[in-house]
C-alpha positions as a Markdown table, in Angstrom:
| # | Residue | x | y | z |
|---|---|---|---|---|
| 1 | Met | -0.1 | -0.3 | 0.0 |
| 2 | Thr | 2.9 | 2.4 | 0.9 |
| 3 | His | 4.6 | 1.8 | -2.5 |
| 4 | Ile | 1.1 | 2.2 | -4.3 |
| 5 | Leu | 1.1 | 5.8 | -2.4 |
| 6 | Lys | 4.6 | 6.7 | -3.2 |
| 7 | Thr | 4.0 | 6.0 | -6.8 |
| 8 | Leu | 1.0 | 8.1 | -6.9 |
| 9 | Ala | 2.6 | 11.0 | -5.5 |
| 10 | Ile | 5.6 | 10.8 | -8.0 |
| 11 | Val | 2.9 | 10.7 | -10.8 |
| 12 | Ala | 1.1 | 13.8 | -9.3 |
| 13 | Ala | 4.2 | 15.6 | -9.0 |
| 14 | Leu | 5.3 | 15.2 | -12.6 |
| 15 | Ala | 1.9 | 16.0 | -13.8 |
| 16 | Leu | 1.4 | 19.3 | -12.2 |
| 17 | Pro | 4.1 | 21.1 | -14.1 |
| 18 | Gly | 2.8 | 19.6 | -17.6 |
| 19 | Ala | -0.2 | 21.1 | -16.7 |
| 20 | Ala | 0.7 | 24.7 | -15.8 |
| 21 | Leu | 2.4 | 24.5 | -19.1 |
| 22 | Ala | 0.0 | 23.5 | -21.3 |
| 23 | Ser | -2.8 | 26.2 | -19.5 |
| 24 | Ser | 0.1 | 29.2 | -19.6 |
| 25 | Asp | -0.2 | 29.4 | -23.4 |
| 26 | Asp | -3.8 | 30.4 | -23.3 |
| 27 | Arg | -4.9 | 34.0 | -23.0 |
| 28 | Pro | -8.3 | 35.6 | -23.7 |
| 29 | Val | -9.1 | 36.3 | -27.2 |
| 30 | Ala | -9.5 | 39.9 | -28.1 |
| 31 | Glu | -13.0 | 41.2 | -29.3 |
| 32 | Asp | -11.6 | 42.2 | -32.9 |
| 33 | Val | -10.3 | 38.8 | -33.3 |
| 34 | Arg | -13.4 | 37.0 | -31.9 |
| 35 | Ala | -15.5 | 39.2 | -34.4 |
| 36 | Ser | -12.9 | 38.2 | -37.6 |
| 37 | Ile | -13.0 | 34.5 | -36.6 |
| 38 | Val | -17.1 | 34.6 | -36.1 |
| 39 | Thr | -17.4 | 36.6 | -39.7 |
| 40 | Thr | -15.1 | 33.9 | -41.0 |
| 41 | Leu | -16.8 | 30.8 | -39.8 |
| 42 | Glu | -20.5 | 32.3 | -40.0 |
| 43 | Ala | -19.5 | 32.5 | -43.9 |
| 44 | Gln | -18.7 | 28.7 | -44.1 |
| 45 | Gly | -22.4 | 28.3 | -42.4 |
| 46 | Tyr | -21.3 | 27.6 | -38.6 |
| 47 | Gln | -22.8 | 29.0 | -35.6 |
| 48 | Val | -20.3 | 29.9 | -33.4 |
| 49 | Phe | -20.4 | 29.3 | -29.7 |
| 50 | Thr | -17.1 | 29.5 | -27.8 |
| 51 | Ile | -13.6 | 30.9 | -29.0 |
| 52 | Glu | -10.5 | 30.1 | -26.9 |
| 53 | Ser | -6.9 | 31.1 | -27.5 |
| 54 | Glu | -4.8 | 27.7 | -27.8 |
| 55 | Arg | -1.0 | 27.0 | -28.7 |
| 56 | Gly | -0.7 | 29.8 | -31.1 |
| 57 | Gly | -4.3 | 29.3 | -32.6 |
| 58 | Tyr | -7.8 | 29.1 | -31.4 |
| 59 | Glu | -10.0 | 26.4 | -30.6 |
| 60 | Val | -13.7 | 26.8 | -31.5 |
| 61 | Lys | -17.3 | 24.9 | -30.5 |
| 62 | Ala | -19.5 | 25.8 | -33.4 |
| 63 | Ala | -22.4 | 24.0 | -35.1 |
| 64 | Leu | -22.9 | 23.1 | -38.6 |
| 65 | Asp | -25.9 | 21.3 | -40.2 |
| 66 | Gly | -27.5 | 20.6 | -36.6 |
| 67 | Arg | -24.0 | 19.0 | -35.5 |
| 68 | Leu | -21.4 | 20.4 | -32.6 |
| 69 | Trp | -18.2 | 20.5 | -34.0 |
| 70 | Glu | -14.5 | 21.4 | -32.1 |
| 71 | Leu | -12.5 | 23.2 | -34.4 |
| 72 | Arg | -8.9 | 24.2 | -34.6 |
| 73 | Leu | -7.8 | 27.5 | -36.3 |
| 74 | Asn | -4.0 | 28.6 | -37.1 |
| 75 | Ala | -3.3 | 32.2 | -36.6 |
| 76 | Ala | -4.8 | 32.9 | -39.9 |
| 77 | Tyr | -8.0 | 31.9 | -38.9 |
| 78 | Glu | -7.9 | 28.7 | -41.4 |
| 79 | Ile | -9.3 | 25.4 | -39.9 |
| 80 | Thr | -6.5 | 23.1 | -39.5 |
| 81 | Arg | -8.4 | 20.3 | -37.9 |
| 82 | Thr | -12.6 | 19.5 | -37.1 |
| 83 | Glu | -13.7 | 17.0 | -34.8 |
| 84 | Leu | -17.3 | 15.7 | -34.2 |
| 85 | Glu | -18.3 | 16.3 | -30.6 |
| 86 | Asp | -20.7 | 13.5 | -29.1 |
C-alpha cells in the first residue's frame, strides 16, 4: 500500500508542471479577433458558440448542419482540424 501511495505522489508531482505549462499559453481572445473568427466561420455556415486561444491558434466550438464541432484554427483563422463532438 505504501508503494502505491509513493507511486501516485510521484505521478502527481510530474503531471502538475505539465498542466501548468499547457495552460500558460492560453489567454483571452481579443474582441476584434473574436469578431473576425465569427465572421469567417459564419461565412462557411457555422454558428459559433465559444472561442479560446490555444497553442498559438484558436479552439472553437461551433455548429454546422445541426451537429456540434470542435474546430482548431491557426493564427490566420484557417481551419486546421475538425472533430465532431458527441
